[in-house]
C-alpha positions, 0 to 999 in steps of 0.5 A: 500500500502506498504510504502517501494514500493517507494524503489522498482526498479520501484520506484527508476527508476521513482524517478531517471527520475523525479529528472533528469528532475527537476534538470535542472530547471536552464538550462530551465531558462537560455535557455541552459546549463552553459558553463565554460571557461574550458568546451571547453578544455574538449570537444576539447580533446575528439574531437581530440582523435576521429579525431585521431582514426577515421579520422572524424572531427566535428565542434569542430575540427577547432583548430586541425592541421590535417596532412595527412599521407605521401605518400608511394611508392607502387604498383598501388593498394596500392597507390590508397588506400593510396590516398583515405585514405588521402582524407578522413582523415583516422586515419593514419593522424596526428592530432596536437592540435594548443594549448598545451595539458593540464594535468588535463582536463580529456578526459574521462569527455570530452567524456561524453560531446562530444559524445551526443553533437556531435550527438544531441547537447548541451541539450543532453549532459546536459540531460545525466549528469543530468540522471547520477547525479540523478541515483547515488544520488537516488541509494546511498540515497536508500542504506543509508536509507536501512542500517539505517533502515529508508525505511519506512520514505518515506517522508524524502527520497523524501523530501530530494531529493526535498530539494536538487533539489530546494534550494541547488546549485546541480541543477546549477552544474548539468546544468553546463558542468563541472565535478564539480557536481560530487565532492559531489556525489563521497564523498556520494558514497564512504561513503556508500560503505566504511561504509556499505561494509559488508552489500551490495550485490556484485552487489551494491558494483560493482556499487559503485566501478565502478561509483566512479572509473569513476568519479575519472578520471574526475578531480584531485580534485575527486581523492584527495577526494577519497584519503581523504575519504579513509583515514578518513574511516581508522581513524574511523575504527582504534579502531576496529584494521582493519584500512587497510580494508577501504583503501583496499576497496577504492584501486580499485577506486584509481587504476582505476583513476591512470591507466586512467591518465597514459593511457592518458599521454601515448596516448598523448606522443605517438601521439604528441611525448610530454607529457601533460603539468601540469599548475603550480597551486601551484606556481600561488597560492604562487605568488598570496598570496605574499609569492612566490613573496617575495621568488623570489625577494630574490632568483632571485637577487642572481641567475637570472636563479634559477627559470623559474619565475625569468624571469617574476619577473617584473610582480609579484605579479599576481592573480592566474588566471592571471598568468596561463591563461592571454594572455595580455602583462605584465600579460601573464606568463604560457599560452602564453609561449613557450612549453619548458618554460611551461614544465619548469614551470610545472616541477618546480611547486612542488620544488618551493612550497617546497622551499617557504614553507621552507622559510616562513612556517608560511606565507604559512600555514597561507594563506592556513588556510585563503583560507580554511576559505574563502571557507567555508564562500563562498555562491555565484554562480557568475560563473553562470553569465559569466564574460566579459572575458568569453563572449569575448572569445566565438568566439575563444572557441566555434564553431559559432552555439554553440557560438550564442546559448551561447550569447542568454542565461541569463548567457551571459547577466548577468541576471541569478537570482542566489542570492536566491540559495546563501542565501538558501544554507547558510540557509540550511547549518546553519539549517543542522548544528543546527539540527545535534547539536540538535540530538547530544544533545538528544543522549548525554541526552540518549533520542535517539540512532543513529546507528554507521553506521549513525555516520560514514557516517555523519563524512565522508560526513562532512569530505569530505566537510571540506577536499575539503575546505582545498585542494582547499584553500591550493592549489588554489585561493579560489573561491566560486565555489570550495566549493558550488559544495559540499554544498549538503554534509551538508544537506545529513549529517543531513538527515543521522542522522534524518533517523537513529534516534531511541528511546533509546530502539531500536538498529541497527547493525552498520557498517564498520564490518569485 
């Protein structure tokens, strides 16, 4: 039997189906998918758009104010049609969310959850997510093995999938109804696309580009990872004097994401006569670290209306999540504010950051470095045992039947055994770095050779892992979830070098060729 049969279309399809089933083992153990406090926002956004377009509400429409269309004076036939449309809740009815529309909660990811959930329930949504993750992972890893000349290393190919599915955080994030799981996937897709561009077929390029473009619409972090991966690929390509090519190849992904975001903002403004509100994440981070609070105490004493945050000076400092989402008196700042104040806080976010950076550059940069270091050293899955505030919000955030299902899970009972994956992930990361160091040493000794393309993919994977820590460590409060969702990139980098190992006399054409 030909060992490469595992890489035939039928073999890859079978591997995808099996992996999509295995990846959900944490959901089986939990007796349901994992919900995050933001999950309902994604789903309700998609539901609001569906109701606005079709006039067909669902169980998720309980927080929508559906205003019937105004009656129109017309002949009897037109009046009858108008009354029937109003009675059935036609698309002409005005749908108004009872809470602010938040920018960054992608309606596109919301539809990935909402459509299967509306017709088949939460399990359908998480099965679809698992199928997407498995399909993209198998496809990208197949291309990686093919282009590094390692198709015959079938055991390494399937062993890598088993490793990722059993002892890394990938299955937990796959089973979580959040776009987090796609952070590592998009870096992998872009790395393969940008490094092996000239050796991929038109169809393969199209799949990687379209998939990456869609994923980049799911969250701002995914868009930022696209940018950093493209820039890093350009730096790698710089010695070849064509650094612009990786940037040009990544451009369609950025265009898709930017156009999708612009369309969403335009749609909200057209429907509600106001733009979505972007939470002041930078301001919250600076206030939590202390440099922002210190700057406000100096500035607000001279001009009490200089910044919107001056009105909340007596509450500061606050933790980032408290400042953004807390509703308790004495803690509430952003979420419970009037729309005009929310818009001002949002508009002042970047200017406030720049002013604080100018006032205390070493403090801001030091806090960013500290946050990055914390993320790199974080190997916990605390989000998969729900905190008390999340449990207390179940009745408010979710329809009753879904809420009852959430309360029955191990995560709601704080009984998910997550410690093992935390320790196994740390072990996998350390072993992967050790293995890569050993391979580098053997290459340095001249005992082995690695194709240029494999080196480039390894650099992009590790670069994406590090870039995420810098982005999230600098722009948000360091939370274990932010870095654990990309932990798979480190073993994937090690697998890339292992797959590409050849004896000294063997050579393989590199990549990033013109």
